[in-house]
N, C-alpha and C positions, 0 to 999 in steps of 0.2 A: 489758852490753848487754841478759844475760836476767834482769837486774834489772829494767832500764828496760820489755821486754817483758811482764816479769810484773805491776807495777803497771798496764798500759796496758790489756791485756787484762782484767783483774781488774774496771777501772772500770770497761768498756763491760758487762759481764758485770751488777753489782751495777745499775749505773742503765739496764739492758735494752736497751743499746745489741742486745746480743746477746742472744736472749729464752731463758728456760726449753724445753726441749725442742728446740733448732734447732741442728744441726747444725754443723760448726764445719770451713771448709778452710784447712788451714795456708798454703795458696801465697796464699789473697786475704787471709786476714791479713796476711802478708811485704807484701804490696802497699798494704795499709791503712797497715800502720804504717813501712812503708818501712825494716822490717828484713829483717835474714839470715834463712836456714831454720831453724838453728840456734839461737840464742836464744827462736825463736817456740816450738820443740818442746820445750826445757828451760822454758820457761814453763808450757805446759799440762801437764807432768809436776807441775810445782810445784802447779795448780791441782786438779789431781786428789786430790794426797794434800790438799786444805783440802775436798776434796769438792764444789769449786765445778762440776767439768765429771767427764767418766766417757768412759776410751776401750770403744771399742762394738767389738770383734774384727771384721774384715773392712769394718767399715763406716767408723770413723773417733772421731773425738770430738765428745762430744753435751755441748751445757750441761744441766746436771741439773736438774729441779726441786725441790722441797722441796716435804714433804707437810703437811699441817696437823699431823699429829702430829710431826713434826722439830720446823716452827715454835715449837710447845709446848713441846718440849724445850730449844729455844734461848733462848726467854722462861725455861722454869723453871733452866736453866744460870746466865742472867746475876743471876736474884734470888740464887741463893748465893752468888755469887762479888760481885757489885757490893755488893750490900747490908755484906758486910764492906771490901769495897775502900775504901768511902769514906768508914767509921770510922777505916782507916790513914791518907785521904788527911786527913783533920782534923788528924788528929795529927803527922806527917809535913808537912804541902806547909807551905812559906814564904811570906812575904809577894808573894813575886815570882812562886809559884803562883797566889796569889790574885787578881792584876793579871791573869794572863794567862789566868784563867778570866773572869771578868766579860769580859774583851775579848774573847773567845770570841762572849758573847751577845750585847754592843754592836756589834760590829761587824758582826753578821749584821743587826739591826734596822735598822744604819743605813744599810748596801746594799741590804737587800731589804726594809725594813722587815716582815720578820716574820712577811707572811702568804704565800709561794709555798712548793710541795713542796722544790722545791731547797734553797732558803735554811734551811728545817727541816733536812732530813735532812744540809747543811754543818754549820748547828752541834752537830746533833744528835750524830753521827761526834767530832766535833772537841772536845765537851765532855764526852762520856764518854770518848776516849781519852786527853784530859789528867789526868781525877779518876784514872783509873786509874794512869797515871803518877805521881802524885802520894802512890801507895800506896807506892811504894819498892818494891816487889813484883813485877820482869821477869816472873816466870814465869805471873805470874796476870796482871799487863796487857796482853801477849801472849794470853793465852787470851780477854781480853775482848774484845781487837782483833779477834780471828778471829771470832766469836760476835755482833758490833756488826759485821763488815762482812756474814754470812751475812743478818741481821737487817733491811738495805737495801734487799735486794729485797723485802722484803715490804713494809715503807712503798710502795713504787711500782706491785707490781704489784694491792696489796691494799686497805691501808690508807688509801690519798687516799681512798677513799669514804667513812668515816666520823670521821677523825682531825678533831679541832680545835684547829688550830695554834697558837692565839693559848693553848687553856690548859693545851699539852703545851710552851710557850714559859714558859707561867708555872713551871708543873713545871719546867722546868729552873731558874729563878729563885728557884724555893723550896729545891732544893740546894743554890745559890749559901750562898742568906743563911744558910742551917744549915753549911757549911763557912765562912764567914766569919764567926759566932759563936763558930767553935769547939764544938759542941757535937755529937759523936760520933752520937749515938742519936736525937736531931732528925735529921739528914742522913740516917741507916738508915731511918728513919724514911719520909721525905719518897723516898729512894730506889726502895724498895718500892712505895710508892703510885704511882710513874712509872711502873714497868715491869709492874704490875698493871694501871693503865690501859690499856697494851696488850693483854695476857691477856686485859682483858672485850671490847677491841674485835674482838678475834679469834673469840673466842667467840659474838661477835654474829654474825660474818660467817656461821661454821659453822653457826650455828644456823638462820641466814634464807635461805643457799645450798642449791638442791638435791642428794639422795645426799652426805649430811653421812656422814663418818668421813674416812678416813685419806687422803683425795686428793690427786692432787698437787695443787701450783699452777698453774696452766694461765697462760702469758699473753693479755691483751687482744690483740683482734684487731692495733692501731696500740699501739705502747710509746710512750708519751713522742713521739709522731711519727718515730720511727725504725724503720728496717729494714734490713736485710743483709743478701747472700746467700754470708756471710762461710761 
């Protein structure tokens, strides 16, 4: 039950049902998820370890906002790790892995037409996690999964303003083609270009936003049409 609560609350945070800076009430979350107090409390403790929430003494639990500097550090870490992991994925991936990787992109395009933010985020997370698993390094794969989840909120908060979903989908396809060709260096270059493009959009947002610096990433007034008083 704790794992179930953890996964559900995390998804609500990543997709901005719970907004950065919002205080969470354990009792309200229990009612929302139809779960007991103990699994919800344990789930929030795990999310604190991952840096998604913070326990504020005498105030409660708050959804932790990421600063621009933290997001840059996440992308820097992803470049260092994922470029190497995709090389290993080329070497260690099986034919079945390649079919599953291609199916992730094809399935999303069929279901959503490749043009919605939700479709892109779904494909992006699944695609990168599958590549990390193909590396056959469980420690690094877990690290990538955590960093990628932390990046997801940034898509919904800010990058939707500038992202070209079709260009990003083409970048995924380029990575896939390099992996299918069993060319580790070509795959590494494609991965670096893909993550670098996120960094460029981030720099564009920082450059055009008032009050530059390590500011926190505040949520828009309405996040994806959903609000909660939890």
